[in-house]
mmCIF file of the C-alpha atoms, coordinates in Angstrom:
data_MODEL
# 
_entry.id   MODEL 
# 
loop_
_atom_site.group_PDB 
_atom_site.id 
_atom_site.type_symbol 
_atom_site.label_atom_id 
_atom_site.label_alt_id 
_atom_site.label_comp_id 
_atom_site.label_asym_id 
_atom_site.label_entity_id 
_atom_site.label_seq_id 
_atom_site.pdbx_PDB_ins_code 
_atom_site.Cartn_x 
_atom_site.Cartn_y 
_atom_site.Cartn_z 
_atom_site.occupancy 
_atom_site.B_iso_or_equiv 
_atom_site.pdbx_formal_charge 
_atom_site.auth_seq_id 
_atom_site.auth_comp_id 
_atom_site.auth_asym_id 
_atom_site.auth_atom_id 
_atom_site.pdbx_PDB_model_num 
ATOM 1   C CA . MET A 1 1   ? -67.454 -9.606  9.674   1.00 0.00 ? 1   MET A CA 1 
ATOM 2   C CA . PRO A 1 2   ? -64.584 -10.597 11.787  1.00 0.00 ? 2   PRO A CA 1 
ATOM 3   C CA . THR A 1 3   ? -64.841 -10.321 15.497  1.00 0.00 ? 3   THR A CA 1 
ATOM 4   C CA . PRO A 1 4   ? -62.161 -8.557  17.668  1.00 0.00 ? 4   PRO A CA 1 
ATOM 5   C CA . LYS A 1 5   ? -60.438 -11.688 18.735  1.00 0.00 ? 5   LYS A CA 1 
ATOM 6   C CA . HIS A 1 6   ? -60.337 -13.071 15.311  1.00 0.00 ? 6   HIS A CA 1 
ATOM 7   C CA . LEU A 1 7   ? -58.591 -9.667  14.155  1.00 0.00 ? 7   LEU A CA 1 
ATOM 8   C CA . HIS A 1 8   ? -56.215 -9.769  16.884  1.00 0.00 ? 8   HIS A CA 1 
ATOM 9   C CA . LEU A 1 9   ? -55.169 -13.843 15.847  1.00 0.00 ? 9   LEU A CA 1 
ATOM 10  C CA . MET A 1 10  ? -54.882 -11.936 11.757  1.00 0.00 ? 10  MET A CA 1 
ATOM 11  C CA . ARG A 1 11  ? -52.148 -9.291  13.420  1.00 0.00 ? 11  ARG A CA 1 
ATOM 12  C CA . GLN A 1 12  ? -50.272 -11.828 15.236  1.00 0.00 ? 12  GLN A CA 1 
ATOM 13  C CA . CYS A 1 13  ? -50.027 -14.185 12.534  1.00 0.00 ? 13  CYS A CA 1 
ATOM 14  C CA . ARG A 1 14  ? -49.211 -11.136 9.984   1.00 0.00 ? 14  ARG A CA 1 
ATOM 15  C CA . ARG A 1 15  ? -46.069 -10.257 12.278  1.00 0.00 ? 15  ARG A CA 1 
ATOM 16  C CA . ASN A 1 16  ? -45.125 -13.533 13.072  1.00 0.00 ? 16  ASN A CA 1 
ATOM 17  C CA . ARG A 1 17  ? -44.455 -13.814 8.931   1.00 0.00 ? 17  ARG A CA 1 
ATOM 18  C CA . GLN A 1 18  ? -42.452 -10.621 9.096   1.00 0.00 ? 18  GLN A CA 1 
ATOM 19  C CA . ARG A 1 19  ? -39.977 -11.717 11.603  1.00 0.00 ? 19  ARG A CA 1 
ATOM 20  C CA . GLY A 1 20  ? -38.272 -13.980 9.197   1.00 0.00 ? 20  GLY A CA 1 
ATOM 21  C CA . ALA A 1 21  ? -37.789 -10.871 6.628   1.00 0.00 ? 21  ALA A CA 1 
ATOM 22  C CA . TYR A 1 22  ? -36.069 -8.713  9.691   1.00 0.00 ? 22  TYR A CA 1 
ATOM 23  C CA . ILE A 1 23  ? -33.627 -11.705 9.811   1.00 0.00 ? 23  ILE A CA 1 
ATOM 24  C CA . ILE A 1 24  ? -33.121 -12.386 6.116   1.00 0.00 ? 24  ILE A CA 1 
ATOM 25  C CA . THR A 1 25  ? -32.553 -8.122  6.069   1.00 0.00 ? 25  THR A CA 1 
ATOM 26  C CA . THR A 1 26  ? -30.125 -8.455  8.660   1.00 0.00 ? 26  THR A CA 1 
ATOM 27  C CA . ALA A 1 27  ? -28.140 -10.844 7.697   1.00 0.00 ? 27  ALA A CA 1 
ATOM 28  C CA . LEU A 1 28  ? -27.685 -9.617  4.141   1.00 0.00 ? 28  LEU A CA 1 
ATOM 29  C CA . MET A 1 29  ? -26.544 -5.820  5.492   1.00 0.00 ? 29  MET A CA 1 
ATOM 30  C CA . LEU A 1 30  ? -24.169 -7.802  7.375   1.00 0.00 ? 30  LEU A CA 1 
ATOM 31  C CA . LEU A 1 31  ? -22.593 -9.240  4.242   1.00 0.00 ? 31  LEU A CA 1 
ATOM 32  C CA . PHE A 1 32  ? -22.846 -5.806  2.806   1.00 0.00 ? 32  PHE A CA 1 
ATOM 33  C CA . LEU A 1 33  ? -21.005 -4.387  5.831   1.00 0.00 ? 33  LEU A CA 1 
ATOM 34  C CA . LEU A 1 34  ? -17.947 -7.383  5.753   1.00 0.00 ? 34  LEU A CA 1 
ATOM 35  C CA . GLY A 1 35  ? -17.576 -6.102  1.828   1.00 0.00 ? 35  GLY A CA 1 
ATOM 36  C CA . PHE A 1 36  ? -16.657 -2.477  2.862   1.00 0.00 ? 36  PHE A CA 1 
ATOM 37  C CA . MET A 1 37  ? -14.800 -3.523  6.105   1.00 0.00 ? 37  MET A CA 1 
ATOM 38  C CA . GLY A 1 38  ? -12.701 -6.074  3.763   1.00 0.00 ? 38  GLY A CA 1 
ATOM 39  C CA . ILE A 1 39  ? -12.266 -3.077  1.439   1.00 0.00 ? 39  ILE A CA 1 
ATOM 40  C CA . ALA A 1 40  ? -11.285 -0.684  4.335   1.00 0.00 ? 40  ALA A CA 1 
ATOM 41  C CA . LEU A 1 41  ? -9.050  -3.072  6.396   1.00 0.00 ? 41  LEU A CA 1 
ATOM 42  C CA . ASP A 1 42  ? -6.703  -3.731  2.519   1.00 0.00 ? 42  ASP A CA 1 
ATOM 43  C CA . PHE A 1 43  ? -6.284  -0.530  1.336   1.00 0.00 ? 43  PHE A CA 1 
ATOM 44  C CA . GLY A 1 44  ? -5.763  0.745   4.686   1.00 0.00 ? 44  GLY A CA 1 
ATOM 45  C CA . ARG A 1 45  ? -2.907  -1.810  4.534   1.00 0.00 ? 45  ARG A CA 1 
ATOM 46  C CA . MET A 1 46  ? -1.772  -0.288  1.095   1.00 0.00 ? 46  MET A CA 1 
ATOM 47  C CA . PHE A 1 47  ? -1.268  3.129   2.905   1.00 0.00 ? 47  PHE A CA 1 
ATOM 48  C CA . VAL A 1 48  ? 0.550   1.795   5.546   1.00 0.00 ? 48  VAL A CA 1 
ATOM 49  C CA . VAL A 1 49  ? 2.729   -0.132  2.837   1.00 0.00 ? 49  VAL A CA 1 
ATOM 50  C CA . ARG A 1 50  ? 3.286   3.369   0.816   1.00 0.00 ? 50  ARG A CA 1 
ATOM 51  C CA . GLY A 1 51  ? 4.169   5.356   3.987   1.00 0.00 ? 51  GLY A CA 1 
ATOM 52  C CA . GLU A 1 52  ? 6.947   2.787   5.098   1.00 0.00 ? 52  GLU A CA 1 
ATOM 53  C CA . LEU A 1 53  ? 8.221   2.344   1.263   1.00 0.00 ? 53  LEU A CA 1 
ATOM 54  C CA . GLN A 1 54  ? 8.047   6.326   0.946   1.00 0.00 ? 54  GLN A CA 1 
ATOM 55  C CA . THR A 1 55  ? 10.101  6.270   4.229   1.00 0.00 ? 55  THR A CA 1 
ATOM 56  C CA . ALA A 1 56  ? 12.632  3.502   3.223   1.00 0.00 ? 56  ALA A CA 1 
ATOM 57  C CA . LEU A 1 57  ? 13.000  5.969   -0.374  1.00 0.00 ? 57  LEU A CA 1 
ATOM 58  C CA . ASP A 1 58  ? 13.483  8.940   1.599   1.00 0.00 ? 58  ASP A CA 1 
ATOM 59  C CA . ALA A 1 59  ? 16.448  7.531   3.686   1.00 0.00 ? 59  ALA A CA 1 
ATOM 60  C CA . CYS A 1 60  ? 18.171  6.180   0.409   1.00 0.00 ? 60  CYS A CA 1 
ATOM 61  C CA . ALA A 1 61  ? 17.789  9.528   -1.419  1.00 0.00 ? 61  ALA A CA 1 
ATOM 62  C CA . LEU A 1 62  ? 19.098  11.454  1.701   1.00 0.00 ? 62  LEU A CA 1 
ATOM 63  C CA . SER A 1 63  ? 22.107  8.540   1.930   1.00 0.00 ? 63  SER A CA 1 
ATOM 64  C CA . ALA A 1 64  ? 22.827  8.648   -1.444  1.00 0.00 ? 64  ALA A CA 1 
ATOM 65  C CA . ALA A 1 65  ? 22.857  12.031  -1.824  1.00 0.00 ? 65  ALA A CA 1 
ATOM 66  C CA . ALA A 1 66  ? 25.705  12.605  1.430   1.00 0.00 ? 66  ALA A CA 1 
ATOM 67  C CA . GLU A 1 67  ? 27.815  10.623  -0.398  1.00 0.00 ? 67  GLU A CA 1 
ATOM 68  C CA . LEU A 1 68  ? 27.454  13.307  -4.221  1.00 0.00 ? 68  LEU A CA 1 
ATOM 69  C CA . ASP A 1 69  ? 30.797  14.837  -3.142  1.00 0.00 ? 69  ASP A CA 1 
ATOM 70  C CA . THR A 1 70  ? 32.291  15.326  -7.034  1.00 0.00 ? 70  THR A CA 1 
ATOM 71  C CA . SER A 1 71  ? 34.962  12.439  -6.933  1.00 0.00 ? 71  SER A CA 1 
ATOM 72  C CA . SER A 1 72  ? 35.239  9.649   -9.294  1.00 0.00 ? 72  SER A CA 1 
ATOM 73  C CA . THR A 1 73  ? 33.549  7.296   -7.125  1.00 0.00 ? 73  THR A CA 1 
ATOM 74  C CA . ALA A 1 74  ? 30.354  9.358   -6.135  1.00 0.00 ? 74  ALA A CA 1 
ATOM 75  C CA . ILE A 1 75  ? 27.945  7.382   -7.880  1.00 0.00 ? 75  ILE A CA 1 
ATOM 76  C CA . THR A 1 76  ? 29.110  4.077   -6.882  1.00 0.00 ? 76  THR A CA 1 
ATOM 77  C CA . ARG A 1 77  ? 29.375  5.265   -2.950  1.00 0.00 ? 77  ARG A CA 1 
ATOM 78  C CA . ALA A 1 78  ? 26.078  6.493   -3.472  1.00 0.00 ? 78  ALA A CA 1 
ATOM 79  C CA . LYS A 1 79  ? 24.178  3.643   -5.083  1.00 0.00 ? 79  LYS A CA 1 
ATOM 80  C CA . ALA A 1 80  ? 25.727  1.363   -2.304  1.00 0.00 ? 80  ALA A CA 1 
ATOM 81  C CA . SER A 1 81  ? 24.721  3.994   0.506   1.00 0.00 ? 81  SER A CA 1 
ATOM 82  C CA . GLY A 1 82  ? 21.148  4.439   -0.849  1.00 0.00 ? 82  GLY A CA 1 
ATOM 83  C CA . MET A 1 83  ? 20.740  0.598   -1.104  1.00 0.00 ? 83  MET A CA 1 
ATOM 84  C CA . SER A 1 84  ? 21.861  -0.049  2.580   1.00 0.00 ? 84  SER A CA 1 
ATOM 85  C CA . ALA A 1 85  ? 19.728  3.239   4.116   1.00 0.00 ? 85  ALA A CA 1 
ATOM 86  C CA . GLY A 1 86  ? 16.860  2.047   2.174   1.00 0.00 ? 86  GLY A CA 1 
ATOM 87  C CA . ASN A 1 87  ? 16.557  -1.301  2.882   1.00 0.00 ? 87  ASN A CA 1 
ATOM 88  C CA . ALA A 1 88  ? 17.379  -1.252  6.494   1.00 0.00 ? 88  ALA A CA 1 
ATOM 89  C CA . ASN A 1 89  ? 13.811  0.169   6.766   1.00 0.00 ? 89  ASN A CA 1 
ATOM 90  C CA . GLY A 1 90  ? 11.315  -2.394  6.723   1.00 0.00 ? 90  GLY A CA 1 
ATOM 91  C CA . VAL A 1 91  ? 8.431   -2.287  4.009   1.00 0.00 ? 91  VAL A CA 1 
ATOM 92  C CA . ASN A 1 92  ? 5.134   -4.360  3.975   1.00 0.00 ? 92  ASN A CA 1 
ATOM 93  C CA . LEU A 1 93  ? 4.248   -4.334  7.585   1.00 0.00 ? 93  LEU A CA 1 
ATOM 94  C CA . GLN A 1 94  ? 8.051   -3.636  8.744   1.00 0.00 ? 94  GLN A CA 1 
ATOM 95  C CA . SER A 1 95  ? 8.639   -6.964  7.642   1.00 0.00 ? 95  SER A CA 1 
ATOM 96  C CA . ALA A 1 96  ? 12.917  -7.536  7.862   1.00 0.00 ? 96  ALA A CA 1 
ATOM 97  C CA . ASN A 1 97  ? 13.240  -9.139  4.237   1.00 0.00 ? 97  ASN A CA 1 
ATOM 98  C CA . TRP A 1 98  ? 10.246  -6.993  2.871   1.00 0.00 ? 98  TRP A CA 1 
ATOM 99  C CA . SER A 1 99  ? 7.942   -10.185 2.991   1.00 0.00 ? 99  SER A CA 1 
ATOM 100 C CA . GLY A 1 100 ? 10.182  -11.831 0.347   1.00 0.00 ? 100 GLY A CA 1 
ATOM 101 C CA . GLN A 1 101 ? 9.789   -8.786  -1.896  1.00 0.00 ? 101 GLN A CA 1 
ATOM 102 C CA . GLY A 1 102 ? 11.963  -7.084  -4.303  1.00 0.00 ? 102 GLY A CA 1 
ATOM 103 C CA . GLN A 1 103 ? 13.850  -4.813  -2.054  1.00 0.00 ? 103 GLN A CA 1 
ATOM 104 C CA . ILE A 1 104 ? 15.773  -1.496  -3.460  1.00 0.00 ? 104 ILE A CA 1 
ATOM 105 C CA . VAL A 1 105 ? 18.511  -2.015  -6.130  1.00 0.00 ? 105 VAL A CA 1 
ATOM 106 C CA . GLY A 1 106 ? 21.011  0.213   -7.925  1.00 0.00 ? 106 GLY A CA 1 
ATOM 107 C CA . ASP A 1 107 ? 18.486  0.213   -10.738 1.00 0.00 ? 107 ASP A CA 1 
ATOM 108 C CA . ASP A 1 108 ? 16.274  2.288   -8.564  1.00 0.00 ? 108 ASP A CA 1 
ATOM 109 C CA . ILE A 1 109 ? 18.741  5.069   -7.945  1.00 0.00 ? 109 ILE A CA 1 
ATOM 110 C CA . THR A 1 110 ? 19.537  7.667   -10.571 1.00 0.00 ? 110 THR A CA 1 
ATOM 111 C CA . PHE A 1 111 ? 21.426  11.082  -10.846 1.00 0.00 ? 111 PHE A CA 1 
ATOM 112 C CA . ARG A 1 112 ? 20.935  14.255  -11.511 1.00 0.00 ? 112 ARG A CA 1 
ATOM 113 C CA . ASP A 1 113 ? 23.080  17.213  -12.817 1.00 0.00 ? 113 ASP A CA 1 
ATOM 114 C CA . LYS A 1 114 ? 22.772  20.759  -11.746 1.00 0.00 ? 114 LYS A CA 1 
ATOM 115 C CA . ASP A 1 115 ? 20.157  21.791  -14.007 1.00 0.00 ? 115 ASP A CA 1 
ATOM 116 C CA . TYR A 1 116 ? 18.170  18.498  -13.014 1.00 0.00 ? 116 TYR A CA 1 
ATOM 117 C CA . VAL A 1 117 ? 18.876  16.435  -15.927 1.00 0.00 ? 117 VAL A CA 1 
ATOM 118 C CA . ALA A 1 118 ? 19.527  12.782  -16.130 1.00 0.00 ? 118 ALA A CA 1 
ATOM 119 C CA . THR A 1 119 ? 23.624  12.040  -15.536 1.00 0.00 ? 119 THR A CA 1 
ATOM 120 C CA . THR A 1 120 ? 25.958  8.984   -14.958 1.00 0.00 ? 120 THR A CA 1 
ATOM 121 C CA . VAL A 1 121 ? 29.252  11.450  -14.752 1.00 0.00 ? 121 VAL A CA 1 
ATOM 122 C CA . PRO A 1 122 ? 30.303  11.388  -11.032 1.00 0.00 ? 122 PRO A CA 1 
ATOM 123 C CA . GLU A 1 123 ? 31.770  14.236  -10.875 1.00 0.00 ? 123 GLU A CA 1 
ATOM 124 C CA . GLN A 1 124 ? 28.351  16.437  -12.814 1.00 0.00 ? 124 GLN A CA 1 
ATOM 125 C CA . ALA A 1 125 ? 25.877  14.335  -9.904  1.00 0.00 ? 125 ALA A CA 1 
ATOM 126 C CA . ARG A 1 126 ? 23.867  16.921  -7.552  1.00 0.00 ? 126 ARG A CA 1 
ATOM 127 C CA . TYR A 1 127 ? 20.885  15.070  -6.823  1.00 0.00 ? 127 TYR A CA 1 
ATOM 128 C CA . ALA A 1 128 ? 19.898  11.414  -5.709  1.00 0.00 ? 128 ALA A CA 1 
ATOM 129 C CA . GLN A 1 129 ? 16.609  10.181  -6.974  1.00 0.00 ? 129 GLN A CA 1 
ATOM 130 C CA . CYS A 1 130 ? 15.270  6.752   -5.609  1.00 0.00 ? 130 CYS A CA 1 
ATOM 131 C CA . ALA A 1 131 ? 12.158  5.416   -7.121  1.00 0.00 ? 131 ALA A CA 1 
ATOM 132 C CA . HIS A 1 132 ? 10.979  1.490   -6.250  1.00 0.00 ? 132 HIS A CA 1 
ATOM 133 C CA . THR A 1 133 ? 7.190   -0.178  -7.027  1.00 0.00 ? 133 THR A CA 1 
ATOM 134 C CA . GLN A 1 134 ? 6.506   -2.703  -4.180  1.00 0.00 ? 134 GLN A CA 1 
ATOM 135 C CA . ALA A 1 135 ? 4.261   -5.323  -6.140  1.00 0.00 ? 135 ALA A CA 1 
ATOM 136 C CA . ASN A 1 136 ? 2.404   -8.470  -4.527  1.00 0.00 ? 136 ASN A CA 1 
ATOM 137 C CA . ILE A 1 137 ? 1.129   -6.912  -1.642  1.00 0.00 ? 137 ILE A CA 1 
ATOM 138 C CA . GLY A 1 138 ? -1.632  -9.364  -0.968  1.00 0.00 ? 138 GLY A CA 1 
ATOM 139 C CA . PHE A 1 139 ? -4.964  -8.545  0.144   1.00 0.00 ? 139 PHE A CA 1 
ATOM 140 C CA . TRP A 1 140 ? -6.402  -10.538 3.403   1.00 0.00 ? 140 TRP A CA 1 
ATOM 141 C CA . LEU A 1 141 ? -10.583 -9.642  3.403   1.00 0.00 ? 141 LEU A CA 1 
ATOM 142 C CA . LEU A 1 142 ? -11.095 -9.132  -0.625  1.00 0.00 ? 142 LEU A CA 1 
ATOM 143 C CA . HIS A 1 143 ? -8.908  -11.857 -1.261  1.00 0.00 ? 143 HIS A CA 1 
ATOM 144 C CA . ALA A 1 144 ? -10.806 -14.497 1.342   1.00 0.00 ? 144 ALA A CA 1 
ATOM 145 C CA . MET A 1 145 ? -14.578 -12.892 0.453   1.00 0.00 ? 145 MET A CA 1 
ATOM 146 C CA . SER A 1 146 ? -13.514 -13.693 -2.964  1.00 0.00 ? 146 SER A CA 1 
ATOM 147 C CA . ALA A 1 147 ? -12.785 -17.491 -2.564  1.00 0.00 ? 147 ALA A CA 1 
ATOM 148 C CA . PHE A 1 148 ? -15.986 -17.396 -0.429  1.00 0.00 ? 148 PHE A CA 1 
ATOM 149 C CA . SER A 1 149 ? -18.084 -15.876 -2.862  1.00 0.00 ? 149 SER A CA 1 
ATOM 150 C CA . GLY A 1 150 ? -16.644 -17.744 -5.946  1.00 0.00 ? 150 GLY A CA 1 
ATOM 151 C CA . SER A 1 151 ? -15.731 -14.242 -7.584  1.00 0.00 ? 151 SER A CA 1 
ATOM 152 C CA . THR A 1 152 ? -12.686 -14.172 -9.804  1.00 0.00 ? 152 THR A CA 1 
ATOM 153 C CA . GLY A 1 153 ? -12.910 -10.453 -10.565 1.00 0.00 ? 153 GLY A CA 1 
ATOM 154 C CA . VAL A 1 154 ? -11.867 -9.251  -7.326  1.00 0.00 ? 154 VAL A CA 1 
ATOM 155 C CA . PRO A 1 155 ? -7.762  -8.612  -7.081  1.00 0.00 ? 155 PRO A CA 1 
ATOM 156 C CA . THR A 1 156 ? -5.479  -10.391 -4.388  1.00 0.00 ? 156 THR A CA 1 
ATOM 157 C CA . THR A 1 157 ? -2.936  -8.396  -4.900  1.00 0.00 ? 157 THR A CA 1 
ATOM 158 C CA . GLY A 1 158 ? -2.113  -4.728  -5.087  1.00 0.00 ? 158 GLY A CA 1 
ATOM 159 C CA . ALA A 1 159 ? 0.841   -2.460  -5.918  1.00 0.00 ? 159 ALA A CA 1 
ATOM 160 C CA . VAL A 1 160 ? 2.368   1.075   -4.232  1.00 0.00 ? 160 VAL A CA 1 
ATOM 161 C CA . ALA A 1 161 ? 5.142   3.006   -5.704  1.00 0.00 ? 161 ALA A CA 1 
ATOM 162 C CA . ALA A 1 162 ? 7.283   5.743   -4.199  1.00 0.00 ? 162 ALA A CA 1 
ATOM 163 C CA . LYS A 1 163 ? 10.168  8.060   -5.355  1.00 0.00 ? 163 LYS A CA 1 
ATOM 164 C CA . ALA A 1 164 ? 12.392  10.491  -3.133  1.00 0.00 ? 164 ALA A CA 1 
ATOM 165 C CA . VAL A 1 165 ? 15.147  13.325  -4.143  1.00 0.00 ? 165 VAL A CA 1 
ATOM 166 C CA . ALA A 1 166 ? 17.580  14.565  -2.351  1.00 0.00 ? 166 ALA A CA 1 
ATOM 167 C CA . THR A 1 167 ? 20.526  16.740  -2.825  1.00 0.00 ? 167 THR A CA 1 
ATOM 168 C CA . ARG A 1 168 ? 23.871  17.778  -0.567  1.00 0.00 ? 168 ARG A CA 1 
ATOM 169 C CA . ALA A 1 169 ? 22.790  21.747  -1.163  1.00 0.00 ? 169 ALA A CA 1 
ATOM 170 C CA . SER A 1 170 ? 20.432  23.828  0.045   1.00 0.00 ? 170 SER A CA 1 
ATOM 171 C CA . ALA A 1 171 ? 16.953  23.210  -1.847  1.00 0.00 ? 171 ALA A CA 1 
ATOM 172 C CA . GLN A 1 172 ? 16.530  26.945  -2.108  1.00 0.00 ? 172 GLN A CA 1 
# 
């Protein structure tokens, strides 16, 4: 039968062996938490870019709608005004050139008549609609984690889309 001294030594030996398990468990938990932090930061960035894009498209639609005065040059002026106002807003973390990605172009701006049917007739245009998709928004931490882990299943870029509609008349 073991003596009290032997029992104490056996317990201490068992405790020493378990200390390594704590380190391994902590290291695995830190990796797990880093992954969630990467997801939160990268998707948080996507929400910021989406908000900036929505602001740019709101400016585009409002500016384009202000030019819809039923004259024969209304659509031409509206497209130019909408592109100018929309592209003046920074998108992709307030980048002046939208981080080299495509900005609002004439094809992103469409017009609708009083019944909300698509039209290209300047005298009938009542609503201006701006729609744009911002592609190739790079993920930072997810990209780094996929390079570190050697995984190829993690996307390295994402895209966001927004749309805005405006008119000169009362919306009610």
